[in-house]
N, C-alpha and C positions, 0 to 999 in steps of 0.2 A: 568421247563420243557415246551417246546414249540412244539406243533404239529399242522399240518394243513391238511385239507381235500383236495381232488382234487377240481378243479374249475368246477362247473356244470352250465348248462344252464337251466333256468326256463322260462316257458311260461307265464310270468307275467312281467309287467313293473317294474322298480326298486322301484318306489313308492308303487305299489300294493304289491310287495314282502316284502318290509319293513313293511307295515301295517300288512301283514299276520304274519310275525315273531314277531311283537310287541304284537299281541293277543296270550297270552300264552296258551290258550285252543288248539290252532293249533298244538302245539308240541306233543300232544298225537298221532296224525296221523303220525308224523315223527319218532317216537320211534321204536327201533328194536323189532322184534317179541318176544324176551325173556323178555319183560317188565313184571314186576309183580305188579307194582303200578304206578298210575298216578293220581294226584289230584291237582286241582287248589286251592291254599290256599288264594290268594288275587288276585285282578285285574291284578297285574303285576308279580305274582309269582306262582310257582308250585313246587310240590315235586314228584320225581319219583324214582323207584327202578328197577334194572335189577336183574334177578335171580342170586343169589350168590354174589351180591354187596350190600353195605349199601345204605340206602335212601339218596338222594341228593336233596336239595332244591335250586332252582335257582330263581332269580328275574331279571327283566329288570333293568339294571343299567344306561344305556345311549342309546339314540337314536339320530342319526344324519341323519334325513330323507333327501333323500332316500338311502343313501349310507352305513350306518353302524348301527348295533344294537349290544349292548354288554349285555350279560347275565352274572351274577356273582353268586357264591355260597353265600348263606345266612349264612352258618355256617363257623366259623373260622377253623374248624377241617380239612377241605379240601379247602384251599383258591385257587380259580381259576376263570378265566373268559373264556367265550366262545363268540367270536366275529364273526359276520357275515359281511363280506365286500361285498357290492353289487355294480355291475357296470351295467349301462344301455347299452344294445346292440342295441335295436330298440324300437319302441313304445310298443310292446307287449312281449319283451324278455329281460331277464337280466341274468347276470352271478353272482354266489355267491360262495364264498369260506369261510370255517369256520376255525377259528384259536383258538386253546386251549392254554392258558397260565396258568400254575399252579406252585405254590411255594411248593415243596415237598422235603423231604430229599431223599438222593440217594436210600435208600432201598425202600421207598414208590414209588418213581418214577419208579424203576425197576419193581415193582409188578403191577402197574396200566398202564404202557405205552401201552402194547398190547390191553387190554380191552378198554382204552380210544381212541386209534387210530381206532379200529374197530367201536366204538360208533360214532365218528364224521364222519367216512366214510359212515355209515348207514344213519345218518341224512342228509348228502349231497346227497346221492343216492335217498333217499325218497323225498327230495326237488325237484328233477328232475320230479317227478310224480305229483307235485302239479298243 
């Protein structure tokens, strides 16, 4: 299952935005309002839960500074990656688009498509405010 967010403009250079997203503590501020848990578990990993959803642990899997950061699920139960593609626009502005890629059976994909789509759109919208 592949989903992507809208492309948003952030008032940070591509390098600064990549650094921001590499620091997993910053994801707490990007989470939707219905978050019920957020905890940094390692320097490059965090766990979060949204009301009514299971806990999900993510870790930084790959960084291609300044244009790409890939977060991946730590658990094999929900195998997916969340990739941020960053483009420089100017010295203090960049664009970012989030891509979700998950390997789910069709029943699971049908159940989570709506909530995951909303989740990545919220992350993208909150990035605009950074």
